[in-house]
C-alpha positions as CSV (number, residue, x, y, z in Angstrom):
1,M,-0.1,0.2,0.1
2,H,1.0,3.8,-0.5
3,S,1.5,5.9,1.9
4,P,-0.8,9.1,2.5
5,H,2.0,11.6,1.7
6,Y,2.2,9.6,-2.2
7,N,-1.6,9.8,-2.6
8,D,-1.6,13.2,-1.5
9,D,1.7,14.0,-4.1
10,N,0.2,12.2,-6.5
11,N,-3.2,14.1,-6.3
12,I,-1.1,17.7,-6.6
13,T,1.0,16.4,-9.7
14,K,-3.0,15.3,-11.4
15,T,-4.0,18.9,-10.3
16,K,-1.2,20.6,-11.9
17,K,-1.2,18.4,-15.2
18,S,-4.8,19.2,-15.2
19,K,-4.4,22.9,-14.6
20,Q,-1.6,23.1,-17.4
21,E,-3.7,21.4,-19.7
22,Q,-6.5,23.4,-19.1
23,H,-3.9,26.6,-19.5
24,I,-2.9,25.5,-22.9
25,S,-6.6,24.5,-24.0
26,T,-7.6,28.5,-22.9
27,T,-4.3,29.4,-24.3
28,K,-5.1,27.9,-28.0
29,L,-8.4,29.2,-27.5
30,T,-7.6,32.9,-27.0
31,Q,-5.0,32.3,-30.0
32,Q,-7.7,31.2,-32.2
33,Q,-9.8,34.3,-31.3
34,Q,-6.8,36.4,-31.5
35,Q,-6.4,35.0,-35.0
36,H,-10.1,35.8,-35.9
37,K,-9.7,39.0,-35.0
38,A,-6.6,40.1,-36.6
39,K,-8.0,38.6,-39.9
40,K,-11.4,40.3,-39.4
41,L,-9.5,43.3,-38.7
42,V,-6.7,43.3,-41.9
43,N,-9.8,42.6,-44.1
44,I,-12.1,45.4,-42.9
45,T,-9.1,47.7,-42.9
46,A,-8.2,46.3,-46.4
47,L,-11.7,47.1,-48.0
48,Q,-11.7,50.7,-46.3
49,I,-8.5,51.7,-47.8
50,T,-9.5,50.1,-51.3
51,L,-13.0,51.9,-51.4
52,L,-11.1,55.0,-50.4
53,S,-8.4,55.0,-53.0
54,L,-10.5,54.3,-55.7
55,L,-12.8,56.9,-54.8
56,L,-9.6,59.0,-55.2
57,I,-8.5,57.9,-58.2
58,Y,-12.0,58.4,-59.8
59,L,-12.1,62.1,-58.5
60,S,-8.7,63.4,-59.6
61,T,-8.6,61.5,-62.9
62,H,-12.2,63.5,-63.4
63,L,-10.4,66.7,-62.6
64,V,-7.6,66.2,-64.7
65,T,-9.8,65.4,-67.7
66,H,-11.3,68.8,-67.0
67,Y,-8.7,70.7,-66.8
68,T,-7.2,69.3,-69.9
69,S,-9.9,69.6,-72.1
70,G,-8.9,70.6,-75.3
71,I,-5.2,69.1,-74.9
72,D,-2.8,69.0,-78.1
73,G,-3.9,66.1,-80.3
74,R,-0.1,65.1,-80.6
75,M,0.2,64.9,-76.8
76,V,-2.7,62.3,-76.6
77,Y,-0.7,60.2,-78.9
78,V,2.0,60.6,-76.6
79,L,0.0,59.4,-73.6
80,E,-1.6,56.8,-75.7
81,G,2.1,55.5,-76.2
82,I,3.1,55.8,-72.0
83,S,0.1,54.2,-71.3
84,R,1.1,51.0,-73.3
85,L,4.8,51.6,-72.4
86,E,3.5,51.0,-68.6
87,A,1.2,48.7,-69.2
88,S,4.3,46.5,-70.9
89,H,6.2,47.2,-67.9
90,L,3.4,45.9,-65.9
91,M,2.9,42.7,-68.0
92,A,6.8,42.2,-67.7
93,Y,6.7,42.5,-64.1
94,I,3.8,39.9,-63.7
95,S,5.7,37.6,-65.6
96,Y,8.9,38.2,-63.7
97,K,6.9,37.8,-60.4
98,T,4.5,35.0,-61.3
99,P,7.0,31.7,-60.5
100,R,8.1,33.4,-57.5
101,W,4.3,33.7,-56.2
102,I,3.5,30.1,-57.1
103,G,6.9,28.9,-55.8
104,V,9.1,28.1,-58.4
105,Y,11.5,30.6,-58.1
106,H,13.3,30.9,-54.9
107,S,11.6,34.2,-52.9
108,P,11.7,35.3,-49.6
109,E,8.7,35.9,-47.3
110,L,6.6,38.7,-48.8
111,G,6.3,42.0,-47.3
112,S,2.6,41.6,-46.4
113,E,3.7,38.4,-44.3
114,R,6.3,40.0,-42.4
115,V,4.6,42.9,-41.4
116,L,1.8,40.2,-39.9
117,R,4.9,38.7,-38.3
118,S,6.6,41.8,-37.4
119,K,7.5,42.6,-33.7
120,H,6.5,46.2,-34.8
121,V,2.9,45.3,-34.6
122,G,1.5,45.3,-31.5
123,R,-2.1,47.2,-31.2
124,E,-5.0,47.7,-33.3
125,E,-4.3,50.7,-34.6
126,E,-0.8,49.8,-35.4
127,L,-2.1,47.0,-37.3
128,Q,-4.4,48.9,-39.4
129,F,-2.1,51.6,-40.1
130,H,0.5,48.9,-41.4
131,V,-2.4,47.8,-43.6
132,R,-3.1,50.7,-44.6
133,Y,-0.1,52.0,-45.3
134,T,1.0,48.5,-47.2
135,I,-1.9,48.6,-49.4
136,G,-2.0,52.3,-49.8
137,Q,1.3,52.7,-51.6
138,Y,0.2,50.3,-54.3
139,F,-2.8,52.8,-55.1
140,V,-0.3,55.8,-54.9
141,F,1.8,54.3,-57.6
142,V,-1.1,53.4,-59.5
143,W,-2.7,56.6,-58.9
144,C,0.5,58.2,-60.1
145,L,0.7,56.4,-63.0
146,C,-2.9,56.2,-64.6
147,L,-3.4,60.0,-63.6
148,P,-1.7,61.4,-66.6
149,H,-4.3,59.1,-68.8
150,T,-7.9,60.5,-68.5
151,S,-9.6,58.6,-71.2
152,G,-11.3,55.2,-70.9
153,Q,-10.7,55.4,-67.0
154,F,-13.7,52.9,-66.4
155,L,-12.9,50.4,-68.8
156,S,-9.5,50.6,-67.4
157,T,-10.1,50.0,-64.2
158,V,-12.7,47.1,-64.9
159,L,-10.1,45.5,-66.6
160,G,-7.4,45.6,-64.3
161,F,-9.9,44.2,-61.5
162,L,-10.6,41.3,-64.0
163,L,-6.8,40.9,-64.3
164,G,-5.9,40.7,-60.9
165,F,-8.6,38.3,-59.9
166,G,-7.5,36.2,-62.8
167,I,-4.2,36.2,-61.7
168,E,-5.0,36.0,-57.9
169,S,-7.0,32.5,-59.1
170,I,-4.3,31.2,-61.2
171,I,-1.7,31.6,-58.4
172,L,-4.1,29.7,-55.8
173,F,-5.0,26.9,-58.4
174,A,-1.2,26.5,-59.1
175,R,0.3,26.8,-55.2
176,R,-2.8,23.7,-54.5
177,G,-1.2,21.4,-57.0
178,D,2.0,19.5,-57.2
179,G,5.2,20.6,-58.5
180,E,4.5,19.5,-62.3
181,C,1.2,21.7,-62.1
182,K,3.3,24.3,-60.7
183,F,5.7,24.4,-63.0
184,L,3.9,24.1,-65.9
185,V,1.2,27.2,-64.9
186,A,4.3,29.1,-63.7
187,S,6.3,28.4,-67.1
188,T,2.9,29.2,-69.1
189,A,2.3,32.5,-67.2
190,A,5.6,33.9,-67.4
191,L,5.8,33.2,-71.4
192,V,2.4,34.7,-71.7
193,F,2.8,38.0,-69.9
194,A,6.2,38.3,-71.4
195,F,4.8,38.0,-75.1
196,L,2.2,40.5,-73.8
197,A,4.4,43.1,-72.5
198,S,6.5,42.7,-75.7
199,V,3.8,43.7,-77.8
200,M,2.6,46.3,-75.5
201,F,6.0,47.9,-75.4
202,A,6.4,47.7,-79.1
203,D,3.0,49.4,-79.8
204,G,3.6,52.2,-77.0
205,C,6.8,53.0,-79.2
206,H,4.6,53.3,-82.6
207,Y,2.5,55.5,-80.8
208,I,5.0,57.9,-79.9
209,Q,7.0,57.3,-83.4
210,V,3.8,58.8,-85.1
211,V,4.5,62.3,-83.6
212,W,8.4,62.1,-82.8
213,G,8.9,60.3,-86.7
214,S,10.4,57.5,-88.1
215,G,13.8,58.8,-87.4
216,L,17.5,58.0,-89.0
217,L,17.8,54.5,-87.6
218,F,14.2,52.4,-88.1
219,S,11.2,52.4,-90.8
220,E,7.8,51.9,-88.7
221,W,8.2,48.4,-89.1
222,G,11.7,48.3,-88.3
223,L,11.0,49.9,-85.0
224,G,8.0,47.9,-84.4
225,I,10.1,44.5,-84.6
226,A,13.5,46.0,-82.8
227,T,11.4,47.2,-79.7
228,F,9.4,43.8,-79.7
229,S,12.7,41.6,-79.9
230,S,14.8,43.6,-77.2
231,A,11.6,43.8,-75.0
232,L,11.5,40.0,-75.3
233,A,14.8,39.3,-75.1
234,V,15.2,41.3,-71.8
235,I,12.3,39.8,-70.1
236,L,13.6,36.4,-70.6
237,F,17.1,37.1,-69.6
238,T,15.7,38.1,-66.3
239,H,13.6,34.7,-65.8
240,F,17.7,33.0,-67.0
241,Y,18.9,35.3,-64.2
242,Q,16.2,34.2,-61.6
243,L,16.4,30.6,-62.4
244,Q,20.5,30.3,-62.0
245,R,19.8,32.1,-58.4
246,T,17.1,30.0,-57.5
247,V,19.5,26.5,-58.3
248,R,22.3,28.2,-56.4
249,K,20.5,28.9,-53.7
250,L,19.0,25.3,-53.4
251,Y,22.6,24.3,-54.0
252,V,23.0,25.7,-50.8
253,E,19.9,24.9,-49.0
254,R,20.3,20.8,-49.9
255,R,24.1,21.2,-48.5
256,I,25.4,19.8,-52.2
257,S,29.2,19.1,-52.1
258,K,31.0,20.4,-55.1
259,H,31.6,16.8,-56.5
260,E,28.0,15.9,-56.9
261,T,26.9,18.9,-58.3
262,K,27.6,17.5,-62.0
263,D,24.8,14.9,-60.6
264,K,22.3,16.9,-59.5
265,T,21.3,19.2,-62.1
266,A,19.5,22.3,-62.6
267,I,16.2,20.6,-63.2
268,H,16.4,18.0,-60.8
269,L,16.9,20.8,-58.1
270,I,14.0,22.7,-59.5
271,E,12.1,19.5,-59.6
272,S,12.9,19.0,-55.7
273,H,12.1,22.4,-54.8
274,L,8.5,22.2,-55.9
275,F,7.5,19.0,-55.2
276,S,8.8,19.6,-51.8
277,S,9.9,16.4,-50.7
278,G,13.3,15.5,-51.9
279,R,12.5,12.5,-53.9
280,K,13.5,13.6,-57.1
281,L,16.6,14.8,-55.4
282,F,17.6,12.6,-52.4
283,G,15.2,9.9,-53.1
284,S,14.2,8.2,-49.5
285,S,15.7,9.1,-46.2
286,G,18.1,6.0,-46.4
287,R,19.2,7.9,-49.7
288,K,19.6,11.1,-48.0
289,G,21.3,9.6,-45.2
290,S,23.5,7.7,-47.7
291,M,24.2,11.0,-49.7
292,L,25.0,13.1,-46.4
293,G,27.3,10.3,-45.4
294,S,29.6,11.2,-48.4
295,L,30.0,14.3,-46.9
296,G,31.9,13.2,-43.9
297,L,29.4,13.6,-41.3
298,S,28.6,12.1,-38.1
299,E,25.5,9.9,-37.5
300,E,24.0,12.9,-35.0
301,E,24.6,15.2,-37.4
302,R,23.4,13.6,-40.6
303,A,19.8,13.1,-38.5
304,L,20.2,16.7,-37.5
305,L,20.5,17.6,-41.3
306,I,18.2,15.5,-42.5
307,E,15.3,16.8,-39.8
308,E,16.1,20.4,-41.0
309,M,16.0,19.6,-44.5
310,S,12.6,18.2,-44.5
311,R,11.4,20.9,-42.2
312,E,12.3,23.3,-44.9
313,D,10.5,21.3,-47.5
314,S,7.5,21.3,-45.9
315,E,7.6,25.2,-44.6
316,M,8.6,25.9,-48.4
317,S,5.3,24.2,-49.5
318,T,3.0,25.5,-46.7
319,R,3.8,29.4,-46.7
320,S,1.0,31.4,-47.6
321,T,1.8,34.8,-49.3
322,T,-1.7,36.7,-48.8
323,L,-2.8,38.5,-46.3
324,S,-5.2,36.3,-44.4
325,S,-2.2,33.6,-43.5
326,I,-1.9,34.4,-39.9
327,T,-0.8,31.2,-38.3
328,E,-1.3,30.0,-34.7
329,E,2.3,31.0,-34.4
330,D,1.7,34.6,-34.9
331,A,-1.2,35.1,-32.7
332,P,0.7,34.9,-29.3
333,E,3.2,37.3,-30.6
334,L,0.2,39.9,-31.5
335,T,-1.0,38.6,-27.9
336,T,1.9,39.4,-26.5
337,T,2.8,42.5,-28.2
338,T,-0.9,43.5,-27.4
339,T,-1.1,43.0,-24.0
340,T,2.3,44.6,-23.2
341,T,2.0,47.8,-25.2
342,T,1.2,50.4,-22.8
343,T,2.2,53.5,-24.6
344,S,0.7,54.7,-27.7
345,T,2.5,55.2,-30.8
346,T,1.7,58.3,-32.9
347,T,1.0,57.9,-36.5
348,W,3.7,59.8,-37.5
349,A,6.2,57.6,-35.6
350,L,4.9,54.9,-37.0
351,L,5.0,56.5,-40.7
352,K,8.7,57.3,-40.2
353,M,9.3,53.9,-39.2
354,R,7.9,52.4,-42.4
355,L,9.8,55.0,-44.4
356,F,12.9,54.0,-43.0
357,S,12.1,50.4,-42.2
358,P,13.9,47.7,-41.1
359,T,13.8,45.1,-43.9
360,D,10.8,42.8,-42.0
361,L,8.5,45.7,-43.0
362,I,9.4,46.2,-46.8
363,V,7.0,45.4,-49.1
364,F,8.8,46.5,-52.2
365,S,12.8,45.7,-52.8
366,R,14.7,49.2,-52.8
367,L,15.3,49.1,-56.5
368,E,11.3,48.4,-56.9
369,Y,10.7,50.9,-54.5
370,H,13.1,53.8,-56.1
371,L,11.6,53.1,-59.6
372,G,8.3,53.6,-58.3
373,I,9.1,56.8,-56.7
374,F,10.8,58.2,-60.3
375,F,8.0,57.2,-62.3
376,S,5.2,58.3,-60.0
377,L,7.2,61.6,-60.2
378,A,7.6,61.7,-63.8
379,S,3.5,60.9,-64.4
380,L,2.9,63.9,-61.9
381,L,5.1,66.2,-63.8
382,I,3.4,64.9,-66.9
383,V,0.2,65.6,-65.4
384,A,0.9,69.3,-64.3
385,V,2.9,70.2,-68.0
386,N,-0.3,69.2,-69.5
387,I,-2.9,71.2,-66.8
388,G,-0.4,74.0,-67.4
389,A,-0.1,74.4,-71.0
390,T,-3.9,73.6,-71.8
391,H,-4.5,76.5,-69.5
392,Q,-1.9,78.6,-71.4
393,V,-3.5,77.7,-74.5
394,N,-7.0,78.7,-73.9
395,I,-5.5,82.3,-72.9
396,V,-3.2,82.1,-76.1
397,R,-6.5,81.1,-78.3
398,A,-8.5,83.9,-76.4
399,N,-5.8,86.7,-77.0
400,Y,-4.2,85.8,-80.5
401,H,-6.6,87.6,-82.8
402,T,-7.2,90.5,-80.9
403,V,-3.4,90.8,-80.5
404,H,-2.2,90.5,-84.4
405,E,-5.7,93.0,-85.3
406,T,-4.2,95.5,-83.0
407,L,-0.8,95.2,-84.2
408,Y,-1.5,94.0,-88.1
409,G,-4.8,94.7,-88.5
410,Q,-4.1,98.4,-90.2
411,I,-0.3,97.5,-90.7
412,N,-0.2,100.1,-93.9
413,D,-1.4,102.9,-91.9
414,G,-0.6,105.3,-89.3
415,E,3.0,106.0,-88.6
416,V,6.0,105.0,-90.5
417,C,9.6,104.9,-89.9
418,A,11.9,106.3,-92.7
419,W,15.2,107.0,-93.7
420,S,16.6,110.4,-95.2
421,E,19.1,108.3,-97.2
422,I,20.8,105.1,-96.9
423,G,23.1,105.3,-93.7
424,G,21.3,108.5,-92.7
425,T,18.8,109.7,-90.4
426,I,16.2,107.6,-89.4
427,S,13.0,109.3,-88.3
428,T,9.3,108.3,-87.6
429,F,6.7,110.3,-89.5
430,A,2.6,110.2,-88.7
431,N,1.9,108.5,-92.2
432,K,3.9,107.1,-95.6
433,E,2.6,110.3,-97.2
434,E,4.3,112.8,-95.0
435,A,7.5,110.7,-95.2
436,L,7.7,110.2,-98.9
437,K,6.9,114.0,-99.1
438,A,9.8,114.9,-97.2
439,G,12.0,112.6,-99.5
440,Y,12.0,109.9,-96.9
441,T,12.2,106.1,-97.9
442,I,9.9,104.0,-95.8
443,A,12.1,101.4,-93.9
444,H,9.0,99.6,-92.1
445,C,5.4,100.5,-91.2
446,G,5.1,101.7,-87.2
447,A,7.1,104.0,-85.3
448,C,10.8,103.6,-85.2
449,G,11.7,101.6,-81.9
450,Q,15.6,100.8,-80.3
451,C,15.9,98.4,-83.0
452,S,15.0,101.1,-85.8
453,N,19.1,101.6,-86.8
454,W,21.2,100.8,-89.2
455,Q,23.0,97.8,-87.5
456,D,19.9,95.9,-86.2
457,L,17.9,96.8,-89.6
458,R,20.9,95.0,-91.6
459,L,20.6,92.1,-88.8
460,Q,16.4,91.9,-89.4
461,Y,17.5,91.0,-93.0
462,T,20.6,89.0,-92.7
463,T,19.7,86.6,-89.9
464,R,16.2,85.9,-91.6
465,T,17.2,82.2,-92.1
466,Y,18.3,81.8,-88.6
467,L,17.3,84.1,-86.3
468,A,14.0,82.4,-84.6
469,Q,16.7,79.6,-83.9
470,A,19.8,81.6,-82.1
471,S,17.4,83.7,-80.3
472,F,15.8,80.6,-79.1
473,I,19.3,79.4,-77.6
474,C,20.0,83.0,-76.0
475,S,16.5,82.1,-74.4
476,K,17.7,79.2,-72.8
477,K,19.9,81.0,-70.5
478,S,17.5,82.7,-69.0
479,L,16.2,79.2,-67.0
480,V,19.9,79.0,-65.2
481,Y,21.7,82.4,-65.8
482,G,18.6,85.1,-65.9
483,A,18.7,88.1,-67.8
484,D,21.9,89.2,-68.0
485,A,23.5,86.4,-69.9
486,V,20.0,86.6,-72.8
487,H,21.2,90.1,-73.0
488,E,24.7,89.4,-73.6
489,C,24.1,86.3,-75.8
490,L,22.0,88.5,-78.2
491,Q,24.9,91.0,-78.7
492,E,27.2,88.2,-79.5
493,E,27.6,86.4,-82.7
494,P,25.3,84.8,-84.8
495,I,23.1,88.0,-83.8
496,G,24.8,90.7,-82.8
497,F,22.2,93.5,-81.8
498,S,22.8,96.9,-80.3
499,D,22.5,97.2,-76.9
500,S,19.2,98.8,-76.9
501,C,17.7,96.4,-79.2
502,A,19.1,93.4,-77.1
503,M,17.3,94.7,-74.5
504,C,13.7,94.8,-76.2
505,W,14.3,91.3,-76.9
506,T,15.6,90.5,-73.8
507,E,12.4,91.6,-72.1
508,D,10.4,89.8,-74.4
509,I,12.2,86.2,-73.9
510,L,11.2,86.7,-69.9
511,C,7.8,87.6,-70.9
512,A,7.2,84.1,-72.8
513,R,9.1,82.6,-70.3
514,R,6.4,83.8,-67.4
515,N,3.5,83.0,-69.9
516,C,4.6,80.2,-72.3
517,A,6.7,78.0,-69.7
518,F,4.0,75.0,-69.7
519,I,3.6,75.2,-73.5
520,F,7.4,74.9,-73.9
521,L,8.0,72.0,-71.6
522,Q,5.0,70.0,-73.7
523,S,6.5,71.2,-77.2
524,N,9.6,69.1,-75.6
525,M,7.3,66.0,-75.1
526,I,5.6,66.1,-78.7
527,N,8.6,67.3,-81.0
528,T,7.6,70.9,-81.5
529,V,10.4,72.6,-79.5
530,S,11.6,73.6,-83.0
531,N,8.4,74.4,-84.5
532,F,8.2,78.3,-85.2
533,Q,5.4,78.3,-87.1
534,V,2.4,80.7,-85.8
535,G,-1.1,80.3,-86.3
536,S,-4.3,80.2,-84.1
537,D,-5.0,76.3,-85.1
538,T,-1.2,75.1,-83.8
539,I,-0.4,76.8,-80.7
540,T,3.2,76.8,-80.1
541,S,5.8,78.6,-78.0
542,A,6.2,81.2,-80.8
543,T,2.4,81.5,-81.1
544,C,2.1,82.0,-77.3
545,E,5.0,84.9,-77.3
546,E,3.1,86.7,-79.9
547,A,-0.1,86.6,-78.5
548,M,1.3,87.3,-74.8
549,C,4.2,89.8,-75.2
550,E,4.2,91.3,-79.0
551,L,2.1,94.3,-77.7
552,V,4.9,95.4,-75.6
553,F,7.8,94.1,-77.7
554,V,6.9,95.5,-81.3
555,P,6.5,98.9,-80.2
556,C,9.7,98.8,-78.0
557,S,12.1,97.3,-80.9
558,G,10.2,99.3,-83.6
559,A,11.8,97.2,-86.7
560,N,10.6,93.6,-87.4
561,R,10.5,91.6,-90.2
562,R,6.9,91.9,-91.2
563,R,7.3,95.7,-90.6
564,M,10.1,95.5,-92.8
565,N,8.0,93.3,-95.5
566,I,10.8,90.8,-95.3
567,T,9.8,87.1,-96.3
568,S,11.7,84.8,-93.3
569,M,11.7,81.1,-92.7
570,I,8.5,81.7,-90.3
571,A,5.4,81.9,-93.1
572,R,3.5,85.0,-92.6
573,P,-0.2,85.6,-94.2
574,G,0.3,88.4,-96.9
575,D,-2.1,90.7,-94.9
576,Q,0.6,90.7,-91.7
577,L,3.3,92.0,-94.5
578,C,4.0,95.8,-95.1
579,G,3.2,96.8,-98.1
580,I,4.2,100.0,-98.0
581,V,7.9,99.1,-98.2
582,D,9.3,99.5,-101.6
583,V,13.3,98.6,-100.9
584,D,15.3,96.1,-102.2
585,W,17.0,95.0,-98.9
586,E,19.4,92.3,-101.0
587,E,20.9,95.2,-102.5
588,I,21.4,97.4,-99.5
589,F,22.5,94.5,-96.8
590,G,23.4,91.7,-99.3
591,E,26.8,90.2,-99.8
592,G,27.6,92.4,-102.7
593,S,26.3,95.6,-101.2
594,Q,28.6,98.8,-101.4
595,H,27.4,99.8,-98.2
596,D,29.1,99.0,-94.5
597,F,26.5,98.4,-91.8
598,G,28.6,96.5,-89.2
599,R,28.5,96.7,-85.6
600,K,29.9,100.1,-85.5
601,V,27.3,101.5,-87.9
602,G,24.4,102.9,-86.2
603,G,23.4,102.1,-82.8
604,S,23.7,106.0,-81.2
605,S,20.6,108.0,-79.9
606,S,21.1,110.1,-83.3
607,D,20.6,107.2,-85.7
608,E,17.5,106.5,-84.1
609,L,15.7,109.8,-84.2
């Protein structure tokens, strides 16, 4: 018979064991409740941020549509090309990522899972912030990239959702299949999306080619073949690189010795990785032990290594990459953090933590993140330029006819500028009759100005084929070096205006910079930056300058080619040329002229009377 003390100890042991079992059961129940609560919180928060993001995208694109109404048709073609290039990059990204999402290529834990497993996730408010931030940054990138393309937003959104659900369904289907299914689905999806990406890339380049021209190297078909082939080659190379990276990683994980790498080919490693059992590579456990024995390991080391390898295979096949994959192992961490967190973390502190996050909170790779920021800023710049250019174009169209009617509507009537003799005095007269009566020859319509001297009159004729380009080069200096640099440039070769005339031109250039900057920036995108033709139908930087600045510039300068009846590289209607000027400028200022009107001739105040 047992002593009473023994019975008491036995009862105490049973009681402790019962309490421990009850505690374990309670803990598991608490973990399950935490897991269910966390999943529900994640789903609700994800739905909220998704709906809010879609609403913001919808409202912002409609605002951009409103403020870019009447955008230049060439810009529409460029935007169509850019949208196809963006779609091409998205398809290439999906082609690259799909084998990783399915589990064919080696991949670290995805950011969404790391966020949920992270020690930084504690209270419900913090978990909600991390979910909003993780999903929100995807929508921010999508918003920035889609914002310039205001046409077909509804259809694009619907197609985007259908594509997303389709890809998600394919991934889930493949992950539930065996290794052969995974490999087949991953390779097929990768090739299909690679082909689509190459087609979209070639199509986008074609749209841009329509605006920018065929160029010197490629015809229309040549550019299409070249862009398609190059895009496909780049995507296939990234797949080859990722495959090799996976193989190298598996060599390390499988502890394969150098003398055995010849027998363990890449396809065997991939098959082993997919089937997650090691049968294709190692066969049975006995085969594992035999293989590991060849590495010179002890029995205990071999047993531990076999157990570790089996555990890695099992984890590799069961790892989930969705937001709903909160396992029971995660729940205690969430519970512990929740119960021990007593201080409130501000939103600003959480934001700084994510912006300068440790590796377990990074959703994008560093390269993906910085590329996303670059392309997002570029898209926002395009939006700002298009809105600003459309606004300026509307103002130019409203002013253009009024300005031209004021300056050139009655160009043959009113004041004239005339000279007494070649090289003589230049003066202003009330009309042509008074000038002719005084024996003067009419130099140009309108009153004399700062450019109505012999030096600058000569330059108006001798620079008629390149003055627009030369002055445009000088105008670029205003962006960096200011007005003084422009003024100095206009007095140097190949132009050579006098000081006072160059000042009028400088003020005109600064006026154009203030009023036509967005039109100029847009012209760089649509290949019209060197288009100096002027008209109400085609709004270029030259058109904007005339509509916004010439009411001040023309009276200041006095002489210009239209007023002097000089035909230049810029085509002008006949009613904008001064018809009362009857001078053979080639005879006076041409190469065979006997008159010397160099820079030392004219330019003084007496010459401009």
